[in-house]
Every structure is written in C-alpha cells, then in structure tokens.
N, C-alpha and C positions, 0 to 999 in steps of 0.2 A: 823943465817940466819937475813940477813938485812931487815929492814922496806919495802924496795922496792920490795924484793923477797916474803916477806909475802903477801902484796897487790896483785901480780901477781897471787899468789896461790889462793887467795880468788877470784879474778876474773875469773880464769880459773874453780873454782869449780862452781861458779855461772853460767857460760856461758855454762857450760857442758850440751849436748843434751842427757838427760837420755830416752827421749820417744824412740828415734830412735835405743836404746840399747834393747827394748822390743822384743819379739819372733814375728814373721810375722804374726802368726794366731791372735796374740792379736791385733796388728796393723789393720788387716783386720776387726776384731770386731768393733774397735774404728770407723774406716772409714765407717762402715754400718750404723753407727747412726747419720751421716751428710748427707746433700743433695748430689746427685751424682755429681753436678757441683764442689762442694768444695771438694769432695773426689778426683776427677780427678785433680784437681789444686794443689794437693799435689806433682804431678810428678816433680815439678819443684824446690822442695826442696833441693834435693839431689840424688844422685844415689841410696841411701839406699831406698828412697821413689819413685823411678821411676816407679817400676812395681807393687807396693803394691794394689795400687786401682783396678788393673787388676782382683783381686781374690774375690772381696767383692761378696757374693751371693745374696744380695737385691738390685734391681735396680728400680729407680723410675724416669720416665721422665715427666714432666709436663709442658706445656706452660707457666703457670705463674710464675714459676722460672726463666724463660728466657725473660720477657717483657722489662727489663733493656737493653738488647742487641738489641732491635729492630733498634736503629739507626744504628747499625754496620751490618745490613741485616743478622742477626745470629737468630737462632731459635731452639726449642727444636729438631726438627727432623735433622737437620745438627749435632748436638751434639750427639744424639744417634746414627746415622749412622757411625760416626766416632768412637766413644768409643766402641760400640759393635764390631767392627772389631779388637779392641785391647784387648778385654776382654778375659780372660783365665781361669775363675773359672770353675771346672769340672761340678759343678751343681749350677743352679740358684734357690734359693728358693722361690724369688718373683720378679716377672717382672711387673711393671705397666707404661703404655704409655698413656698419656692423650693428645691428639692432638686437637688444636682449631684452632683460626683464624690466628695464626702465622705461621702455616705451610704451605709452599710453594704449589701450586696446582700442580707442576710438579715433586713431589717427588716420589721416587718408594716405595710406600708404602708396596707392596707385598714382598719387601726384608726381611723386619722385622716382618710383621703382616699377619697372615694366613687368607687372604680374599678368594682367590681361593685355597681351601684346597686340597692338593695331597692325593691320595689314600693310599700313604706309611706312612703318618703321623703317628707318635707315640710319646706320651709324657708320658712315663711310670711312672714318679714320681709326675705328676700334681694332687694336691688334692683339690685345692680351685681356682674357675674361675670366673671373673667377666666380662660379655659381655654387655657394657653399650653403648647404640646408635652405634652400630656396622652396617655396611653395608655389607651385604654378596653378594657373586656373583648369588646364586640361592638356592633353597631348599635343595639340596643336600649337599652344602658346609658346612651347621651346622651339617648334618648327619655325614659326614666324620670327622669333626673336634671331635666331641663327642665321636665317635666310636674309635678314638685315643687316648682316655684318660681313660685307663683300672682301674685307682684307684681313680677316681675323686669323691670326698666326697660331696662338696659345690658347687653349681651354682647358680649365680646370674645373672639374665637377665633383661635389661630393654630396650624394643625395641623402635625404632623410626619410624616415617612414611617412606614409600618407602624404606625398607631395603632389598627389593627384595627377601623376603621369605613369601610365602602365606601359606605354611604348615610348621610350626615350629615344628620339631619332637625332642624330648628329651627321648631318649633311653639309660640310662646309669644304669646298674644293680649294680653299686657300690654306687650310689648316696644316701646321707642321709639327705642333705638338699637342698631344691628347692625354689628360691624366683623368681617369674615370674611377670612382670609388663608390660603393654602396655596401656597407658592412653592418647594416642594421640587424640587430639581433631578432630572429623570427620572420625576417623578411620571406615572403612566400615567392621564390624565384620562378615558380610556373605561371604566375599572373602577370609577371613584369618581363619585358624585353628589351634589348639594347639593339639598334640598327646604326651601324657605322658606314658612312661613305665619304672617305677622306683620301682621295688618289695621290695627294702630295705629301701625305705623313711621313715624318722622319723619326719621331720618337713617341713611343706608345707605352703608357703605364694603364694597367687595369687591375683592379681589385674589387670583384663584385660576383654575386651569385646570380646567375643568369638563366632564362628560361629557354626551352628549346625553340622558341620561335625567335630568337635573337640572330642577327645577321651581321657579316662584316664583308664589305667588298674589298677587292685586292688592293695591296699597298706596295706597289712596285719600288718606291723609294724609301722603304723602311729601314732605318739603321739600328735602332735600339728599341727593345720591346721588354718590358717587366711584367710579368704575370705572377699575381699573388694568389689566386684562387683558380681551381681547374675548370676548364671548359675545353674540350676536344676541338670544338669547331674554331675558337680563337687561335689555339696553338697551332693548327694547321694552317691558318691564315697569315701567320707571321714567320713561315718557314724559309722565307728569303731573307730574313733579318741577318745582320753582320754581327751584333752584340745582343746576347738573350740572357736575361735573369729571371728564374722562377723558383717556386717553392716546390720542393720535391717530394710528392706523395706518391702512393701506390698507382693511383689512376694515371697520374701524369707521366710516370715512367713508362706505362704500358703503351699509352697513346704516341709519347715522343719516340719509342723505339721503332716505330713503324713510319716516322716522317723523315724525309731527307733534308737536312739543313745544309744544302750545297754551298752557301755563302758565309755561314757562320765561323767567325774568326775569335770571338771571346765568349765563353759560357761561364754564368756564375750561377750556382745552385745553392739552395738553402733547403737541405734535408729535413723532412717532416716524419720520416720512419726510420727505424733503426736497420732496417735490411736494404741499404740503398747502394750498396756496393756492387753486387752483381747485376743489378738491372741497369746500372748506369752504363756498362759496357755497350750495349747495343746503341744507345743514345751517341757514343763517342764514335761507334763505327759508321754512324750517319751522318758524320760532322767530319768530313775529310780534309777541310782546311782549317781546322781548329788550331790557334796558336796560343790561346790563354785559356786556363782552366783554373777557376776560383771555387772553393769550397767554404762555404760559412755554416759551421755546426753549431751555431749559437742558439738556435731554436730547438733543434732535435734533442728530445729528453734522454734518449738511450742509444747506444751504438752496438751493433752486433759485434759478438766476441770473436767470430771468424767469418771467412768467406771463401769460396771455391774459386781460384783463380781461372780465368777462360783458357782455352787452348791457343786461339789466335790473338794476336795483338791488333787492336784498332790502329787503322792506318795513320791517324792524327798523331798518335803517340810515337810511332816509330820514325815518322818524317817530318811532322809539322810542329808539335808542341815546344813553344819557347819559353812560356813563363806559367808556373803552377804556384798557387797560393791557398794555403789552408788556414782559416781562421777558426780559432777555438778548437785546435787540435788537443784530444783528451790523452792520446797515449795508450789507449786499449790495444788489446791484441789484434783485433779486426782492423782499427784504423792503422796500426804498424803495418800490417800486411799489405793493406791497400797502397800505403805511401811506399813501401818497398817496390810493389809492381810499378808504380807509375815511375819512380826513379830509375828503376832497371830497364824500362823499356822506352824511355823518352830520349832519343839519340841526339834530337837538337835542342835540349833543354839549355837556356842560358842561366835562369834564375829560379829557384824554388825557395819560398818564403813560408815558413812555419810559425804560426802564433800559437804558443803552447799555453793551454787555458789550465792555470792553477785553480783547483776547486777549494773554496771554503777555507779549511784551516791547514791545507797542505802548504808547507813552507817552501821557500826559494830552492832549498836543496833538491826537492823533488824536480823542478824545472831544470836544474843544473844537470841532474841526471839523466833526464830525457834528452836534452840537448847532446850530452856525450854519446848517448847510444845512437841517436841518429846520424851524428858525424861519420860513423861507421858503415852506414848503409851504402851499399854498391850503387854507383850511378853509371849509366850507359854513354852519358854525355860528360867526358873528362874535363871539359872546361866549364861546366855549370857551376854557380854559387848557390850554396845552401845557407840561408840567412834565417835568423831566429829573431822573434819579437815578443 
C-alpha cells in the first residue's frame, strides 16, 4: 500500500460518523439531554437524523431560550406549535411550557394548553403537575382538569391575581404531595376559597390567604406539613402530622396551644413575633412525643429581652426530646434564658446545635465569647453534645 493510500485510510477512519451508527433509542436518549431547539436542529444533519428528535419524551419550551431570535420575529410559541405537530413519541414523560413577553397576543394557546378543559380530558399517565400563574376559564375548568388525572401524585400550584377562579378545588384521591401558594399583594381572601380533598396526602405545603369558606378533608396519612400563613382551620386539620413547620405569629400560637399534636415527632418554627418564648410552652405541652425541636430566628426582627419561665416542664422536654437546633441564635438575654431552660430540662437530649448569628460588623471575637459562655450552661443530659456552627 502506497503512502497516499495509507493517508486516505487514516482520514476515512478519522472522519467516520460513529455516533450515527448508534441505535435509535440511544440517540433519542442523547437528544433528551440537550435543549429542544438544539435537538430539533439535528434534523438537518442527514437523513439518518431527520426524524430522531421527534421521539424524545422530554420537552421543554421556555421563552428565555428564544430571546436571540427576537429580531427574526420568532418565539417559543411558533417553535412549539410547529415542532409539536411533527412529534411522534407514543408517551411524553415531561412537558414544560413557559410563556412570557415574547409570546404573540394572537396565538392559539388553547391548541396546546388546556385552559378551557373538555369533560372528556384524560391524562392516564400524568404523575407530576406544575400550574404556575395559569389563567383558567372558570372554577369548573380546574375541577375537570384534575379529575382527568387518575394517577396524579404531585401537584404544585402557584396562583396569580385574576386567574378567574374563586373556588379552587383540589379533589385528587391519588395525590401524595401538594404545594399550594397564593401570595399576591392585595388579594381579597374573603372572595376566594380553597377546597382540598386528598385522603392519601403525605406532604402538604401551603402559603396562602384563604377565605372562611375554605375547607379541608381529613388527611390520615399526612407525614409532613409546612404552613406559611395562619389559618386555624388548616392547622387543626394537620394535627395528626408527624413533622410540622410553620411561621409563628401570635394568632398561630394561640390556636396551636389548644390543639393536641399526638403524633408530632419534629417541630420546626420560624418566629414572626418577639414574644414567642412563653406562648411556645403550651404548644410543647400538647406535643407529648416530640423528639426534635428546631428554631429558625432568621425572619424575626427582634427578640424579647427576658421571659418568665413556666412552673411545670412540658413532658416532651423531660422525657422525649433528643435533638435541639437553633438557627440564627443572637445571644440576647431572653434567648440565653430560653436556651438554658431547654438544656436544663431535656433529660434525653443527644445533640444541641447552635448556629450563632454574628450581625453586621461584629467580629468573630464576639462569636467566640458567646460560644465560651454557652459551653458552661448546665445540661440535664450528661451525655448530650453541644455543637456550634
């Protein structure tokens, strides 16, 4: 073989397209890892690639990905409309559509997004659904939508003002996780209500102002609840939860002090008021099985300088509490008194973690002084660890 022939063979080997020789299912998996606009662009590579992208099961259309096309009067909606008509995958694992300012006002949104939901809608494989800032036709549209999702497991709702729904009903027997938020400024909570009927729910997150007509059915399997805004009705309905996190305001404290949390094992509170020490004691008394207590003082603007210790000690402190954590501990007199009270009465405590908050221009020397001071606090549990972060 001549030198020229050897060079040609080497060049042919180097230029050989090995990727195109891969099985189609593997090519589809590769294209699923890149942005949809790049995946579609591969159709121009060769006949082999012309229709590979039409089988990818994960589709994501976002306005931000098409900003550089603005000068060409092109947008995510035009791209979605054309590509979806060519798509052939028998099952779509994930479909994400984020429409913003680049979307023309005259597009036929209903063509691909179910705003006016038909009664015959059925999404038999849908397990996770995000509804962020969606405008619906009316109250019934969301009811019909969710009723057509028989195996839905996770629902995330973020409502916007004037979304055309007065009574937002979530009736999904299969639902395990619900995250509902409505934080629009000036939202009239007396005109809007939330109805929840999810008997299998395990994780519940709610951050919303709600009207008195709101209702929630029993949640016997609930494990975790996070409540960001006060509503007595919802707090009572999660009394059987094993892990609870909520923002502690005066109204919440008054309400929670009258509720028996018989199964509560972990309590995480974010104080919104400065006088939360004393009102917290009745809540602890109503949580006989509590093993973890977390305090996050990051939000509270001020802490009371002192507090009056109760005559009796909550049972959970004397016989159950194993882990205590304080995030953003400021070292004020009131905080130190409460910390001393917890450590002096928690006989089963294994670990206490104190995150010391150094404010503004206070140097690390201050943090070290606080640490040295806290190390000498008497502890009822002689085997407990005191850790600082």
